C-alpha positions in Angstrom: 300.0 134.3 -51.2 302.0 136.7 -48.3 299.5 135.9 -46.0 299.3 132.2 -45.8 303.3 132.5 -45.3 302.3 134.9 -42.2 299.9 132.5 -41.2 302.7 129.1 -41.7 305.1 131.3 -39.6 302.0 131.9 -36.8 301.4 128.1 -37.0 305.5 126.9 -36.4 305.8 129.5 -33.6 302.7 128.3 -31.6 304.1 124.8 -32.3 307.5 125.1 -31.1 305.8 127.4 -28.4 304.2 124.2 -27.1 306.7 121.2 -25.4 303.4 118.7 -25.7 304.0 119.2 -29.7 307.8 118.7 -29.5 307.3 115.5 -27.3 304.7 114.5 -30.1 306.9 114.7 -32.8 310.3 113.3 -31.4 309.7 111.1 -28.4 306.3 109.5 -29.2 307.0 108.0 -32.5 310.2 106.0 -31.0 308.1 105.1 -28.0 304.9 103.8 -29.5 307.2 101.9 -32.0 308.8 100.4 -29.6 305.6 99.3 -27.6 303.6 98.2 -30.8 306.4 97.0 -32.6 307.2 94.5 -29.7 304.0 94.3 -28.7 301.9 93.2 -31.7 303.0 89.7 -32.8 301.8 87.0 -35.1 304.4 84.3 -34.3 303.2 81.4 -32.1 305.7 81.2 -29.5 306.1 79.7 -26.0 303.2 77.5 -26.4 302.2 75.5 -23.1 302.7 72.1 -23.6 302.2 69.1 -21.6 302.8 65.3 -22.6 301.5 62.4 -21.4 303.8 59.2 -22.1 301.6 56.0 -21.6 304.8 53.9 -23.3 307.9 55.4 -21.5 310.2 54.2 -23.9 313.4 55.5 -25.3 311.3 57.4 -28.1 308.9 58.6 -26.3 311.5 60.3 -24.0 313.1 61.5 -27.2 309.6 63.3 -28.4 309.8 65.3 -25.1 313.2 66.3 -25.1 312.5 67.8 -29.1 309.7 69.6 -27.9 310.8 71.1 -24.5 314.1 72.2 -26.7 312.1 74.3 -29.2 311.3 77.8 -28.7 308.0 77.4 -30.2 306.8 75.3 -26.8 306.8 75.9 -23.2 307.1 72.4 -22.2 305.6 72.3 -18.7 306.1 68.6 -17.8 304.6 65.4 -17.9 301.0 64.2 -17.1 300.3 61.0 -15.6 296.8 60.5 -17.9 295.0 61.8 -20.7 292.1 62.8 -18.0 294.8 65.0 -16.1 295.9 66.6 -19.7 292.2 67.8 -20.6 292.2 69.0 -17.6 295.1 71.5 -17.5 294.2 72.6 -21.1 290.3 73.4 -19.1 292.4 75.3 -16.4 294.7 77.3 -18.8 298.0 76.0 -17.9 298.1 73.8 -21.2 297.4 74.5 -24.6 298.4 71.7 -26.0 298.5 67.8 -24.7 300.9 65.2 -27.1 299.8 61.7 -25.9 301.7 58.9 -27.0 300.1 55.3 -26.2 301.6 52.2 -25.3 303.7 50.4 -27.2 304.8 53.4 -29.6 308.1 52.1 -29.6 307.5 48.7 -30.7 304.9 49.7 -33.2 307.4 51.6 -34.7 310.2 49.3 -34.9 307.8 46.5 -36.6 307.0 49.5 -39.1 302.9 49.8 -37.9 301.9 53.7 -37.5 301.6 54.1 -34.3 299.0 57.4 -33.8 299.9 59.8 -31.5 296.7 61.9 -30.2 297.2 65.8 -30.0 295.0 67.8 -27.6 294.3 71.5 -28.4 292.9 74.3 -26.9 291.3 76.3 -30.1 289.9 79.2 -28.8 292.5 80.9 -30.9 292.1 79.1 -34.0 295.0 80.8 -36.1 297.3 79.9 -32.8 296.2 76.6 -32.7 296.6 75.6 -36.3 300.2 77.1 -36.0 300.9 75.3 -33.0 299.6 72.2 -34.7 301.7 72.5 -37.9 304.9 73.0 -35.5 304.0 69.4 -33.7 303.6 67.9 -37.1 307.1 69.1 -38.0 308.8 67.6 -34.5 306.7 64.5 -35.1 307.5 64.3 -38.6 311.5 64.6 -38.2 311.5 62.6 -35.9 309.9 59.7 -37.1 312.7 59.7 -39.7 315.3 59.7 -37.3 313.5 56.5 -35.7 312.9 55.0 -38.8 316.3 55.1 -39.9 317.5 54.2 -36.2 315.3 51.0 -36.5 316.9 49.9 -39.7 313.9 49.9 -42.1 314.6 49.1 -45.3 316.1 52.0 -47.2 313.5 51.1 -50.3 310.7 51.1 -48.3 311.9 54.0 -46.4 311.5 55.8 -49.6 308.5 54.8 -50.2 307.5 56.3 -46.5 309.0 59.9 -47.3 306.5 60.1 -50.4 306.8 64.0 -50.9 310.1 66.1 -49.0 309.0 69.8 -49.5 312.4 72.5 -49.4 310.9 75.7 -48.8 312.6 79.0 -49.4 310.9 82.2 -48.1 311.2 85.3 -50.1 311.4 88.9 -48.4 311.2 87.6 -45.1 313.4 84.8 -45.0 313.1 84.1 -41.4 309.1 84.5 -41.1 309.3 87.5 -38.3 305.9 89.0 -37.9 308.0 92.0 -36.7 309.0 92.6 -40.4 304.9 92.8 -41.4 304.2 95.0 -38.5 306.3 97.6 -38.3 305.6 99.1 -41.6 302.0 98.9 -40.4 302.5 100.9 -37.7 303.8 103.4 -39.5 301.3 103.5 -41.7 298.8 103.9 -38.8 301.5 106.2 -36.5 301.1 108.9 -39.6 297.2 108.5 -39.9 296.5 108.6 -36.2 299.4 111.7 -35.6 298.3 114.0 -38.4 294.6 113.7 -38.0 294.4 114.4 -34.6 296.8 117.1 -34.6 295.0 119.1 -37.3 291.7 118.4 -35.9 292.5 119.7 -32.3 294.5 122.7 -33.9 291.7 124.4 -35.5 289.1 123.3 -32.9 291.9 124.8 -29.9 291.8 128.0 -31.8 287.7 128.4 -31.7 288.1 127.4 -27.5 290.9 130.3 -26.8 288.6 132.9 -29.3 291.7 133.4 -31.4 289.5 132.0 -34.5 287.1 134.8 -34.6 289.9 137.1 -34.3 291.3 135.7 -37.9 288.1 136.2 -39.4 287.4 139.5 -39.4 291.2 139.7 -40.4 291.4 140.7 -44.6 292.3 136.5 -44.4 290.5 134.6 -46.5 288.8 131.4 -45.1 290.9 129.2 -48.0 293.9 130.8 -46.8 293.3 130.1 -43.2 293.0 126.2 -43.9 296.1 126.3 -46.4 297.8 128.1 -43.5 296.8 125.7 -41.2 297.2 122.3 -43.0 300.5 122.8 -44.1 302.5 123.3 -41.0 301.1 120.0 -39.7 301.4 118.3 -42.8 305.1 118.9 -42.3 305.0 118.1 -38.7 303.5 114.6 -39.8 306.2 114.4 -42.1 309.0 114.9 -39.5 307.1 112.3 -37.5 307.1 110.2 -40.8 311.0 110.4 -41.0 311.4 109.5 -36.9 309.0 106.4 -37.2 311.5 105.6 -40.6 314.3 106.3 -38.2 313.2 104.8 -35.4 312.4 101.0 -37.5 315.6 100.9 -38.3 317.9 101.9 -35.6 314.8 99.3 -33.3 314.5 96.8 -35.3 316.7 97.1 -38.0 314.3 97.4 -40.6 315.6 99.4 -43.2 313.7 100.9 -46.6 314.4 97.9 -49.2 312.5 100.4 -52.6 313.1 103.7 -52.8 312.8 106.7 -50.2 311.4 109.3 -52.3 308.6 107.0 -53.9 307.4 106.5 -50.6 307.7 110.4 -49.3 305.3 110.9 -52.7 302.9 108.2 -51.4 303.0 109.5 -48.0 302.0 112.9 -49.4 299.0 111.7 -51.5 297.7 109.8 -47.8 298.3 112.5 -45.9 295.5 114.4 -47.8 292.9 112.1 -46.4 294.2 112.0 -42.7 294.4 116.0 -43.2 291.0 115.9 -44.4 289.4 113.8 -41.7 291.1 116.4 -39.1 289.4 119.3 -40.8 286.5 116.8 -40.9 286.2 116.7 -37.0 287.2 120.1 -36.6 284.2 121.3 -38.6 281.5 119.3 -36.2 283.1 119.3 -33.1 283.0 122.3 -30.3 285.8 121.1 -28.3 289.2 119.2 -28.9 287.9 116.1 -26.5 284.9 116.1 -29.1 287.4 116.2 -31.9 289.9 113.6 -30.9 286.4 111.4 -30.7 285.1 111.6 -34.1 288.5 111.4 -35.3 289.2 108.4 -33.8 285.6 106.6 -34.4 286.5 107.1 -38.0 289.9 106.0 -37.5 289.6 102.6 -35.4 287.3 101.2 -38.7 290.2 102.4 -41.1 292.6 100.8 -39.2 291.0 97.1 -38.8 289.8 97.1 -42.2 293.3 98.3 -43.7 294.4 94.4 -43.7 296.7 95.7 -40.8 295.8 93.0 -38.2 294.0 90.5 -40.3 294.3 89.6 -43.9 292.0 91.5 -46.3 291.7 88.1 -48.0 290.9 86.6 -44.9 287.4 88.8 -44.2 283.5 88.1 -45.8 283.2 89.1 -49.2 281.0 92.0 -48.6 283.6 93.3 -46.2 286.7 93.0 -48.6 284.4 94.9 -51.2 284.0 97.9 -48.0 287.6 97.8 -47.7 288.0 99.7 -51.5 286.5 102.3 -49.8 289.1 102.9 -47.4 292.6 104.7 -47.9 294.4 103.2 -45.6 294.3 99.9 -47.4 296.2 101.0 -50.2 298.9 103.3 -48.0 299.1 99.9 -46.1 300.2 97.9 -49.1 302.4 100.6 -50.4 304.5 100.6 -47.0 304.7 97.2 -47.3 305.9 96.5 -50.5 308.2 99.8 -50.7 309.6 98.5 -47.2 309.9 94.5 -47.6 310.1 94.5 -51.3 311.0 97.2 -52.8 308.3 97.3 -55.3 309.0 100.4 -57.7 306.3 103.2 -58.2 305.2 101.5 -61.7 303.7 98.8 -59.9 302.0 101.0 -57.2 300.4 103.5 -59.5 296.8 101.9 -58.5 297.4 102.4 -55.2 298.6 105.8 -55.3 295.8 107.0 -58.0 293.1 105.7 -55.3 294.8 107.4 -52.5 295.1 110.7 -54.4 291.2 110.3 -55.8 290.3 109.4 -51.9 292.3 112.0 -50.5 291.0 115.0 -52.9 287.9 114.0 -52.2 288.2 114.2 -48.8 290.1 117.6 -48.6 287.7 119.7 -50.1 284.5 117.9 -49.0 285.8 118.5 -45.2 286.7 122.3 -46.1 283.6 123.0 -47.4 281.8 121.9 -44.2 284.7 123.7 -42.1 283.6 127.0 -44.6 279.9 126.9 -43.6 281.1 126.2 -40.1 283.1 129.6 -40.0 280.5 131.7 -42.0 
């Protein structure tokens, strides 16, 4: 035990001696939180939109006014014809074109059903679907106003409005994607930094020759690994808290659940990330190789964690693969505790999965490093 404490003191002295580590601990989480938090968004805003107004009536002009005042669209002006609107979409200058037919106002006043053509750039299917929903929402709202202004019989108006929905969003009433993205960024930062630091720290000892010097001392290999991992786990825990503080200060997003439950879950998750770092260091000869190996595994873990794409949207066989991804469980835990305040009793399955994966990863990586050091 005494030898492990000496090793921990040595590691902390080395970390505090390196200004790069101090920058990683305090500055990097804030910087990454700002850049990623504002850059990664699922909100569909400022979609370039043009209108072809063949009717040129009061109602059609009202339609253009509503689109131009909406934050969801960037109204780039009228197009003279449908052909010109298609050319704007082909050139990438517009992504949506609304074509108002001739006699639009007349048919609306008569109670007919004039059809509005919507041309869309469907390269990004998700954004196109959301933008189409925004178009339908604006047109539906205006249609109700126009029918009232036209003096349509209230009983007939009631028949036209077959269904009225009153949506009430829980946990994220404003539907801001940042509330979903930022907790995911915290999980990704914890994984990336702890894995990189662990792998690079052990390989750096190999490069400068101090690892061989430690091996000729009475220190056991198990004590050496513990003495190297514990300081880096503490550094990762500090960066985790810096990320939590950054999310609150920058995005006004504070934890709704129990902080100590989140701490406990993060410790279980760090078993896996530290194990990944040890594994990378066991097969790498240089720090660059260790970073590449760690990143190779991390990129798949992040993509299959539900951070960018909901797991439910993935093909069934990919969904089965995600069950072997520890990041999947921690991503759920962070978002549940942050946004819903979910108690531990409802997250015990994720905790058990992370604990099992972390223990297996840490033991397997340590055995590989034992063989490398022998």
